[in-house]
GUNUKOL-931787 format. One record per residue: residue in one letter; residue number from 1; x, y, z of N, C-alpha, C in turn. Coordinates in steps of 0.05 Angstrom, whole numbers, always signed. Layout:
<pts>
PT A NUM X Y Z X Y Z X Y Z $
...
</pts>
This chain:
<pts>
PT M 1 +105 -562 +264 +110 -534 +263 +95 -521 +287 $
PT N 2 +109 -505 +303 +96 -492 +325 +81 -467 +316 $
PT S 3 +66 -454 +334 +49 -432 +326 +66 -408 +317 $
PT K 4 +89 -404 +329 +106 -381 +321 +115 -385 +292 $
PT D 5 +123 -409 +285 +132 -415 +257 +109 -412 +237 $
PT R 6 +85 -421 +246 +61 -418 +228 +55 -388 +223 $
PT V 7 +56 -372 +244 +52 -343 +241 +73 -331 +223 $
PT L 8 +98 -338 +227 +119 -327 +210 +116 -335 +181 $
PT A 9 +109 -360 +176 +105 -370 +149 +81 -355 +136 $
PT R 10 +60 -351 +151 +37 -337 +140 +44 -308 +133 $
PT E 11 +59 -295 +151 +67 -267 +145 +86 -265 +122 $
PT R 12 +104 -284 +119 +122 -284 +96 +106 -287 +70 $
PT Q 13 +86 -305 +71 +69 -309 +47 +53 -283 +41 $
PT R 14 +43 -270 +61 +28 -245 +56 +47 -224 +44 $
PT G 15 +72 -223 +54 +92 -204 +43 +98 -210 +14 $
PT R 16 +101 -236 +7 +106 -243 -21 +83 -235 -38 $
PT E 17 +59 -241 -29 +35 -234 -44 +32 -203 -48 $
PT A 18 +38 -188 -27 +37 -159 -29 +58 -148 -48 $
PT A 19 +82 -160 -48 +103 -151 -66 +96 -158 -95 $
PT L 20 +85 -181 -100 +77 -189 -127 +54 -171 -137 $
PT D 21 +35 -165 -120 +13 -147 -127 +24 -119 -135 $
PT L 22 +42 -108 -118 +53 -82 -124 +69 -83 -150 $
PT A 23 +85 -104 -154 +102 -106 -178 +84 -106 -203 $
PT A 24 +61 -119 -201 +42 -120 -224 +30 -93 -230 $
PT R 25 +25 -77 -209 +13 -51 -213 +33 -28 -218 $
PT A 26 +58 -33 -209 +78 -11 -209 +83 +2 -236 $
PT P 27 +83 -12 -259 +87 +2 -284 +67 +24 -290 $
PT D 28 +44 +23 -277 +23 +44 -281 +23 +64 -258 $
PT L 29 +41 +62 -239 +41 +80 -216 +64 +100 -218 $
PT D 30 +61 +123 -205 +83 +142 -204 +99 +136 -178 $
PT G 31 +121 +150 -175 +139 +146 -152 +124 +150 -126 $
PT T 32 +107 +170 -125 +92 +176 -100 +75 +152 -91 $
PT A 33 +62 +139 -110 +45 +116 -104 +62 +92 -96 $
PT I 34 +84 +88 -109 +101 +65 -102 +114 +69 -75 $
PT I 35 +124 +93 -69 +137 +98 -43 +116 +97 -21 $
PT A 36 +91 +103 -27 +70 +101 -6 +67 +72 +2 $
PT E 37 +74 +53 -15 +72 +24 -8 +100 +12 -5 $
PT E 38 +119 +28 +3 +147 +19 +5 +151 -6 +22 $
PT E 39 +134 -10 +42 +137 -34 +58 +133 -60 +42 $
PT N 40 +120 -57 +18 +115 -80 +1 +135 -82 -22 $
PT V 41 +155 -64 -22 +175 -65 -43 +198 -83 -34 $
PT P 42 +205 -103 -50 +226 -121 -41 +254 -108 -42 $
PT A 43 +272 -118 -26 +299 -108 -26 +313 -117 -52 $
PT F 44 +331 -101 -62 +347 -108 -85 +364 -132 -78 $
PT D 45 +366 -151 -96 +383 -175 -93 +402 -177 -116 $
PT P 46 +428 -173 -111 +448 -173 -133 +451 -200 -146 $
PT T 47 +439 -221 -136 +441 -247 -149 +415 -255 -163 $
PT F 48 +395 -238 -162 +368 -245 -173 +367 -240 -203 $
PT D 49 +351 -257 -216 +347 -254 -245 +321 -237 -249 $
PT Y 50 +325 -212 -255 +303 -193 -259 +293 -194 -288 $
PT S 51 +304 -212 -304 +295 -213 -332 +267 -222 -336 $
PT G 52 +255 -236 -316 +228 -245 -318 +208 -224 -308 $
PT L 53 +217 -202 -298 +199 -181 -287 +193 -160 -308 $
PT A 54 +171 -147 -305 +163 -125 -323 +179 -100 -317 $
PT A 55 +185 -85 -337 +196 -58 -333 +177 -43 -315 $
PT G 56 +188 -29 -296 +172 -14 -276 +170 -28 -249 $
PT S 57 +179 -53 -248 +179 -67 -222 +198 -53 -203 $
PT P 58 +189 -49 -178 +206 -34 -159 +223 -51 -141 $
PT V 59 +245 -39 -131 +262 -51 -110 +270 -29 -91 $
PT R 60 +277 -37 -67 +289 -18 -47 +318 -24 -46 $
PT D 61 +334 -2 -44 +363 -6 -41 +376 +19 -31 $
PT E 62 +392 +16 -10 +407 +38 +1 +389 +63 +8 $
PT G 63 +366 +57 +19 +348 +79 +28 +331 +92 +6 $
PT Q 64 +333 +81 -18 +318 +92 -41 +300 +70 -53 $
PT V 65 +281 +79 -70 +264 +61 -85 +270 +65 -114 $
PT W 66 +274 +43 -128 +282 +43 -156 +262 +27 -173 $
PT Q 67 +259 +35 -198 +242 +19 -216 +259 +8 -239 $
PT L 68 +253 -17 -245 +267 -31 -266 +262 -17 -293 $
PT I 69 +283 -10 -307 +280 +1 -334 +284 -22 -355 $
PT Q 70 +305 -37 -351 +312 -58 -370 +314 -85 -354 $
PT P 71 +295 -103 -359 +297 -129 -346 +324 -142 -352 $
PT H 72 +337 -154 -332 +364 -166 -334 +369 -185 -311 $
PT N 73 +390 -200 -314 +399 -218 -292 +420 -202 -276 $
PT A 74 +414 -195 -252 +432 -179 -235 +458 -193 -230 $
PT A 75 +459 -219 -231 +484 -234 -227 +504 -229 -249 $
PT H 76 +495 -219 -272 +513 -213 -294 +524 -185 -294 $
PT Y 77 +516 -169 -274 +525 -142 -272 +538 -137 -244 $
PT T 78 +559 -121 -244 +571 -113 -218 +559 -86 -211 $
PT G 79 +546 -84 -189 +535 -59 -180 +507 -62 -169 $
PT R 80 +497 -38 -162 +471 -36 -149 +455 -16 -166 $
PT P 81 +429 -13 -161 +414 +7 -177 +427 +34 -179 $
PT A 82 +439 +44 -157 +451 +71 -158 +474 +72 -178 $
PT T 83 +487 +50 -184 +509 +50 -202 +502 +37 -229 $
PT L 84 +478 +28 -232 +469 +16 -257 +445 +31 -268 $
PT R 85 +448 +57 -272 +426 +75 -278 +413 +70 -306 $
PT A 86 +427 +56 -323 +414 +48 -349 +394 +26 -345 $
PT L 87 +396 +12 -322 +378 -10 -316 +356 -3 -296 $
PT W 88 +362 +18 -279 +344 +25 -257 +338 +55 -257 $
PT S 89 +314 +63 -252 +306 +91 -250 +298 +97 -221 $
PT L 90 +306 +120 -212 +301 +129 -185 +273 +139 -182 $
PT C 91 +259 +131 -161 +232 +141 -155 +233 +165 -136 $
PT H 92 +215 +184 -140 +212 +207 -122 +183 +208 -113 $
PT T 93 +178 +223 -91 +151 +225 -80 +144 +254 -77 $
PT K 94 +118 +259 -79 +107 +286 -73 +99 +288 -44 $
PT D 95 +101 +267 -29 +93 +266 -1 +118 +274 +16 $
PT P 96 +118 +298 +28 +141 +307 +43 +148 +289 +66 $
PT A 97 +129 +275 +77 +134 +257 +100 +150 +232 +91 $
PT R 98 +150 +226 +65 +164 +203 +55 +188 +210 +37 $
PT A 99 +196 +236 +38 +218 +245 +21 +243 +230 +28 $
PT K 100 +258 +224 +7 +284 +209 +8 +307 +229 +5 $
PT P 101 +331 +221 +15 +354 +238 +11 +360 +242 -19 $
PT W 102 +373 +264 -25 +381 +272 -52 +399 +251 -64 $
PT V 103 +394 +244 -89 +411 +228 -106 +413 +242 -132 $
PT D 104 +438 +246 -142 +441 +260 -168 +427 +246 -190 $
PT A 105 +416 +261 -208 +403 +250 -232 +425 +239 -250 $
PT Y 106 +417 +220 -267 +435 +209 -287 +420 +208 -313 $
PT G 107 +425 +226 -330 +408 +229 -354 +380 +236 -345 $
PT T 108 +360 +222 -355 +333 +227 -346 +325 +212 -321 $
PT S 109 +342 +193 -313 +336 +178 -289 +342 +194 -264 $
PT G 110 +322 +200 -249 +326 +214 -225 +320 +244 -226 $
PT M 111 +312 +255 -249 +305 +283 -251 +280 +287 -234 $
PT Y 112 +279 +310 -220 +256 +317 -204 +236 +333 -221 $
PT M 113 +211 +326 -217 +189 +340 -231 +174 +357 -210 $
PT T 114 +159 +376 -220 +144 +395 -203 +129 +380 -181 $
PT G 115 +133 +389 -156 +119 +377 -133 +134 +355 -119 $
PT E 116 +154 +343 -132 +169 +321 -119 +188 +333 -99 $
PT C 117 +192 +317 -78 +207 +326 -54 +232 +310 -50 $
PT Y 118 +251 +322 -36 +274 +307 -26 +281 +317 +2 $
PT L 119 +294 +300 +17 +303 +306 +44 +332 +317 +43 $
PT A 120 +335 +342 +50 +362 +354 +49 +379 +344 +72 $
PT A 121 +405 +348 +69 +424 +339 +90 +419 +352 +117 $
PT D 122 +408 +376 +117 +403 +390 +142 +376 +382 +155 $
PT G 123 +362 +363 +142 +337 +353 +154 +312 +367 +143 $
PT T 124 +315 +388 +127 +292 +401 +115 +283 +386 +91 $
PT V 125 +258 +391 +83 +247 +379 +59 +244 +400 +38 $
PT K 126 +253 +395 +14 +252 +413 -9 +232 +402 -29 $
PT R 127 +217 +420 -42 +197 +413 -62 +205 +427 -88 $
PT A 128 +204 +411 -110 +211 +422 -137 +189 +441 -146 $
PT K 129 +198 +465 -156 +179 +485 -166 +177 +483 -196 $
PT Q 130 +192 +465 -209 +191 +463 -238 +200 +434 -245 $
PT D 131 +196 +427 -270 +203 +401 -280 +232 +399 -288 $
PT N 132 +242 +375 -289 +268 +368 -300 +292 +379 -284 $
PT L 133 +289 +380 -257 +310 +390 -240 +331 +368 -236 $
PT V 134 +356 +376 -241 +379 +357 -237 +398 +367 -216 $
PT H 135 +393 +390 -205 +410 +402 -184 +393 +406 -159 $
PT D 136 +406 +401 -136 +391 +405 -110 +388 +435 -104 $
PT A 137 +375 +440 -82 +369 +468 -74 +393 +484 -68 $
PT E 138 +414 +471 -59 +439 +486 -54 +452 +496 -80 $
PT A 139 +451 +479 -101 +463 +487 -127 +444 +504 -143 $
PT Y 140 +418 +500 -140 +398 +516 -156 +374 +523 -139 $
PT P 141 +378 +543 -121 +356 +550 -102 +330 +559 -115 $
PT A 142 +332 +571 -139 +308 +581 -152 +288 +559 -160 $
PT G 143 +298 +535 -161 +281 +512 -170 +266 +498 -147 $
PT W 144 +272 +507 -122 +262 +493 -99 +249 +511 -78 $
PT E 145 +230 +500 -63 +219 +514 -40 +220 +496 -16 $
PT D 146 +222 +508 +7 +221 +492 +32 +193 +483 +38 $
PT V 147 +191 +459 +48 +165 +448 +56 +163 +448 +86 $
PT T 148 +141 +459 +96 +136 +458 +125 +120 +433 +131 $
PT T 149 +132 +416 +148 +118 +391 +154 +107 +392 +183 $
</pts>
């Protein structure tokens, strides 16, 4: 094994360890804390068996961060976290610099709580002024304020 391969193997191992560490802590973290460590969140794998993971384990998919609600084998389901909302919950952040694009809530999954932010289509960041928001600032302007970054 050459030095480049050794370095790559070592970095892959560090990445696996960081992802496992975050997965172990994630059930006790809020979306802001998980998104702050997004580089350690593994990508969603539609062939992976998530049934051995704890509820709350995070994945990245389509520019968003999701937490496992119901452990399951993804190979038995057609779809991704955005289309399997009974299995995955959307994470939000209070950090405007890490705000993600708007995704509609589905039941309680994805509702915005006070202080959580999203990145609007026009590039501005909006912050929730109240809990349980299911409509963006365009549909419900009274629930949102602009964030100056």
